[in-house]
Structures are given as structure tokens and as C-alpha cells.
C-alpha beads as a LAMMPS data file, in Angstrom:
LAMMPS data file: protein, C-alpha beads

129 atoms
128 bonds

1 atom types
1 bond types

-500.0 500.0 xlo xhi
-500.0 500.0 ylo yhi
-500.0 500.0 zlo zhi

Masses

1 110.0

Atoms # bond

1 1 1 -458.891 377.876 -211.673
2 1 1 -456.585 379.350 -214.279
3 1 1 -454.465 376.197 -214.485
4 1 1 -455.691 374.037 -217.378
5 1 1 -453.543 371.213 -216.011
6 1 1 -455.518 371.129 -212.737
7 1 1 -458.993 372.400 -213.627
8 1 1 -461.372 372.224 -216.547
9 1 1 -464.314 374.433 -217.378
10 1 1 -467.417 373.535 -219.335
11 1 1 -469.743 376.256 -220.586
12 1 1 -473.457 375.520 -220.507
13 1 1 -475.999 376.579 -223.128
14 1 1 -477.535 379.984 -222.365
15 1 1 -480.962 379.872 -220.720
16 1 1 -483.355 382.534 -222.023
17 1 1 -486.305 383.876 -220.038
18 1 1 -488.854 386.556 -220.945
19 1 1 -486.677 389.395 -219.676
20 1 1 -483.386 387.644 -218.966
21 1 1 -480.643 385.447 -220.297
22 1 1 -478.299 383.368 -218.129
23 1 1 -474.874 382.014 -218.992
24 1 1 -473.269 379.277 -216.924
25 1 1 -469.936 377.528 -216.560
26 1 1 -469.007 374.525 -214.405
27 1 1 -465.489 373.996 -213.044
28 1 1 -464.043 370.614 -212.086
29 1 1 -460.717 368.978 -211.287
30 1 1 -458.948 367.315 -214.204
31 1 1 -457.568 364.412 -212.126
32 1 1 -460.794 363.064 -210.577
33 1 1 -463.596 365.095 -212.196
34 1 1 -464.887 366.432 -208.873
35 1 1 -466.711 369.742 -209.052
36 1 1 -464.960 372.759 -207.581
37 1 1 -467.484 375.433 -208.484
38 1 1 -469.747 377.122 -210.960
39 1 1 -470.376 380.604 -212.307
40 1 1 -473.767 381.822 -213.502
41 1 1 -474.120 385.292 -214.988
42 1 1 -477.661 386.539 -215.591
43 1 1 -478.581 389.691 -217.509
44 1 1 -482.030 391.128 -216.716
45 1 1 -483.465 393.702 -219.100
46 1 1 -485.074 396.804 -217.668
47 1 1 -484.624 398.928 -214.607
48 1 1 -484.476 396.340 -211.837
49 1 1 -482.776 397.598 -208.679
50 1 1 -479.442 395.906 -207.851
51 1 1 -480.410 395.678 -204.144
52 1 1 -483.608 393.857 -205.119
53 1 1 -481.652 391.408 -207.257
54 1 1 -479.272 390.803 -204.346
55 1 1 -482.247 390.183 -202.022
56 1 1 -483.429 387.437 -204.406
57 1 1 -479.939 385.877 -204.363
58 1 1 -479.969 385.950 -200.544
59 1 1 -482.780 383.376 -200.685
60 1 1 -480.097 380.854 -201.756
61 1 1 -478.289 381.326 -198.420
62 1 1 -478.493 378.623 -195.760
63 1 1 -480.667 380.753 -193.495
64 1 1 -482.177 384.190 -193.160
65 1 1 -479.661 386.793 -192.088
66 1 1 -476.691 384.691 -193.176
67 1 1 -475.685 386.911 -196.122
68 1 1 -472.527 388.901 -195.427
69 1 1 -472.214 392.145 -197.433
70 1 1 -469.083 392.780 -199.489
71 1 1 -467.984 396.363 -200.063
72 1 1 -466.688 397.991 -203.248
73 1 1 -467.928 395.273 -205.606
74 1 1 -470.453 396.237 -208.270
75 1 1 -473.483 398.037 -206.860
76 1 1 -474.304 395.298 -204.361
77 1 1 -472.463 392.157 -203.302
78 1 1 -472.528 389.476 -200.606
79 1 1 -471.317 386.014 -199.670
80 1 1 -472.886 383.201 -197.657
81 1 1 -473.158 379.426 -197.352
82 1 1 -475.926 377.805 -199.360
83 1 1 -478.083 374.834 -198.368
84 1 1 -475.469 372.449 -199.828
85 1 1 -472.949 374.093 -197.470
86 1 1 -471.021 375.479 -200.427
87 1 1 -469.829 379.086 -200.527
88 1 1 -471.827 381.542 -202.649
89 1 1 -470.407 384.916 -203.777
90 1 1 -472.870 387.221 -205.573
91 1 1 -472.218 390.556 -207.300
92 1 1 -474.887 392.754 -208.931
93 1 1 -474.235 395.691 -211.246
94 1 1 -476.116 397.824 -213.778
95 1 1 -474.405 397.590 -217.147
96 1 1 -475.459 398.373 -220.747
97 1 1 -479.070 399.144 -219.780
98 1 1 -479.635 395.972 -217.779
99 1 1 -478.908 394.496 -214.365
100 1 1 -476.233 391.802 -214.380
101 1 1 -475.930 389.283 -211.591
102 1 1 -472.915 387.002 -211.099
103 1 1 -473.371 383.941 -208.855
104 1 1 -470.081 382.188 -208.056
105 1 1 -470.470 378.942 -206.144
106 1 1 -467.353 377.399 -204.618
107 1 1 -467.500 373.786 -203.452
108 1 1 -467.217 373.455 -199.687
109 1 1 -467.951 375.564 -196.659
110 1 1 -466.055 378.809 -196.216
111 1 1 -462.844 378.597 -194.225
112 1 1 -461.811 381.631 -192.151
113 1 1 -458.593 382.016 -194.141
114 1 1 -460.566 382.338 -197.402
115 1 1 -463.160 384.888 -196.287
116 1 1 -461.042 388.009 -197.084
117 1 1 -460.669 386.686 -200.636
118 1 1 -464.418 386.745 -201.247
119 1 1 -464.373 390.538 -201.498
120 1 1 -461.583 390.273 -204.077
121 1 1 -463.616 387.748 -206.070
122 1 1 -466.725 389.936 -205.863
123 1 1 -464.775 392.980 -207.121
124 1 1 -463.318 390.960 -209.991
125 1 1 -466.803 389.781 -210.982
126 1 1 -468.159 393.321 -210.668
127 1 1 -465.389 394.698 -212.879
128 1 1 -466.213 392.153 -215.562
129 1 1 -469.970 392.586 -215.521

Bonds

1 1 1 2
2 1 2 3
3 1 3 4
4 1 4 5
5 1 5 6
6 1 6 7
7 1 7 8
8 1 8 9
9 1 9 10
10 1 10 11
11 1 11 12
12 1 12 13
13 1 13 14
14 1 14 15
15 1 15 16
16 1 16 17
17 1 17 18
18 1 18 19
19 1 19 20
20 1 20 21
21 1 21 22
22 1 22 23
23 1 23 24
24 1 24 25
25 1 25 26
26 1 26 27
27 1 27 28
28 1 28 29
29 1 29 30
30 1 30 31
31 1 31 32
32 1 32 33
33 1 33 34
34 1 34 35
35 1 35 36
36 1 36 37
37 1 37 38
38 1 38 39
39 1 39 40
40 1 40 41
41 1 41 42
42 1 42 43
43 1 43 44
44 1 44 45
45 1 45 46
46 1 46 47
47 1 47 48
48 1 48 49
49 1 49 50
50 1 50 51
51 1 51 52
52 1 52 53
53 1 53 54
54 1 54 55
55 1 55 56
56 1 56 57
57 1 57 58
58 1 58 59
59 1 59 60
60 1 60 61
61 1 61 62
62 1 62 63
63 1 63 64
64 1 64 65
65 1 65 66
66 1 66 67
67 1 67 68
68 1 68 69
69 1 69 70
70 1 70 71
71 1 71 72
72 1 72 73
73 1 73 74
74 1 74 75
75 1 75 76
76 1 76 77
77 1 77 78
78 1 78 79
79 1 79 80
80 1 80 81
81 1 81 82
82 1 82 83
83 1 83 84
84 1 84 85
85 1 85 86
86 1 86 87
87 1 87 88
88 1 88 89
89 1 89 90
90 1 90 91
91 1 91 92
92 1 92 93
93 1 93 94
94 1 94 95
95 1 95 96
96 1 96 97
97 1 97 98
98 1 98 99
99 1 99 100
100 1 100 101
101 1 101 102
102 1 102 103
103 1 103 104
104 1 104 105
105 1 105 106
106 1 106 107
107 1 107 108
108 1 108 109
109 1 109 110
110 1 110 111
111 1 111 112
112 1 112 113
113 1 113 114
114 1 114 115
115 1 115 116
116 1 116 117
117 1 117 118
118 1 118 119
119 1 119 120
120 1 120 121
121 1 121 122
122 1 122 123
123 1 123 124
124 1 124 125
125 1 125 126
126 1 126 127
127 1 127 128
128 1 128 129
């Protein structure tokens, strides 16, 4: 998604809640405008537990028990397919006195060849939270 010739990104307006703020970005192909993914980063004030935040994210998975844990990424991370059959990679980390959650959605079902890369993506997200 780094190639500006192939992909474009559009940041969304932040969405503020009582104890949180969420920042989003949509990614699409330049040639036909089709969506390739999205990134939503939410910062929750207070002492929420990263594992609890990950459990909430697991509700976006296609079915119960579908979330696959990812090691060495933030304090908790997983990937799964969502109900739209897209791939969801989630990383949760405590940072600057809040819990930060990154939801990366990639268009399309996971392919076996891509699965090892989800841990790399989760670590990258965790490093940047």
C-alpha cells in the first residue's frame, strides 16, 4: 500500500466517544477505485485490559473460536475472517496511559500464503501504537 501509483488512502474524521477516540483510513486502488482495506485505530482512556479489548474485537470474527492469536505483537493480537469474509488483523497495546487498538481489515479471505505475514503486520501495528 506504499505505492501512491497503485493505491490511495483517505483519512476519515476522528470519531469521539465518552472515553475513546477513533481514527480511520480507507485504502483503495487508483485504477478502479475498489477497496483494498481499512485501518481503524482507537484510543481508550483508562485502565482497560488489552485482553478484554481483544475479546471485544473477536466479536467481529466470522464465528466463535475463529480468532487466531498472533505472538509478539503489542500486548495481545489476533487475526480472523469477518462476516464479510475479509481478513481482520487486530493488535492491542497500552501506550501513554490508554489502551490502543488497531483494526486492519484487508479485502478478501485469507490465503494460506499470506497467513505468516499477518504476524508481521500485527507487530508493525503494535510498534506504532
